[in-house]
C-alpha angles and dihedrals in degrees: 000000000000117000108251090227091054091046091051092048092050092048094050091046092051095047094050095041118106092255091044092053091047092050093048093049093049094043093048091046092053092048093049092046090055098040099038109017092163092066126076097221093090094051091047093053091048089050092050092048091048091049091054089050093052094046092053095040098047105028132069094238092122092047091052095049091046091048091055090055098043096052095061095095136029117243112261098237097162134033114278117259095235110102090205093066101112102146136068112195118199115193117221124255119175134315139156128215103237108158092190093061131066114258090249088065095046098060124070122249095251089049090051089050093053091046091050089053091049090050092050090052092046089056088054092048103030095177094055122110116238110221118195116197126195141092130226117312090207136025116274093013125116118258118283086232089061091053090047090052089050090054092052092045089054090049089059104267110144113249088232089064094053123091122183125205103184106167105075122096104187141021095274092051091045092060095037090058094040090055088066087060104040103024112190095329116121112264137177112250114204120191138134108290091241091057100040101087093062093042093052091046091053091048093052091047087056089052093249126142108233124182103206117230109179118205133185092038104179113161095043088065088072099027112041119216089243093056115124126232093267092050091049091049091049091051095050093041090056089055094061112107094017106116121217131172089201088071091074091058093044092047092050092049093048091047090051091054095047091046091044092052092054091045091053091050090054091049091048093240093127 
């Protein structure tokens, strides 16, 4: 059973998200047009909803918001200098337990990206432990962390190097549980670049010593971190008028992270 507080939080977050606002505007507009066609309120709501849709679909708003999140930390291209770094923590994304499918089809694309980054770092630090953190995504399914460990095992990582933390259900719980395993020793923290700012802030609040390792870095492929203001402006200007359905997913993800960061501040978790 879902905690009522969590359900309330998710409902409020969804309603006030860009896609939630667009949906409410369009739905309310349709209802008013049917119920009171002689009034202009319905058409105005439909127009506002359509305007939100066009802004998201044809402008680089989602790219810009994602870019601001992804540029928080430098990619970890080489092993850290600290000799005490013996753990690589990969935070859970999403996965479903479907025995009839290969593990590569059961984990989400962002999760696969984070696991690939964790695997790359493990090859650079072969004696490090790979810690997967994350509980079940659905009721009566095994923890996402267990499926992540299964993926890495099938990719050739020795079972002795894999550690599963399968009780946590959100970013704060991930790090709270991981602290029991790594203490205050330095550790590599792998997460999607969009999510990493909040995860690092939580770890520091818990007096841990994370070494950020961003994965799934999308916008920086086209706009290098070293790009100046003019180069950044030129990149985003070229994106205007180029439609993309993927922007709705990216915008929702970025919104979730900005809203989640504020939520964690209010809860005193960062």
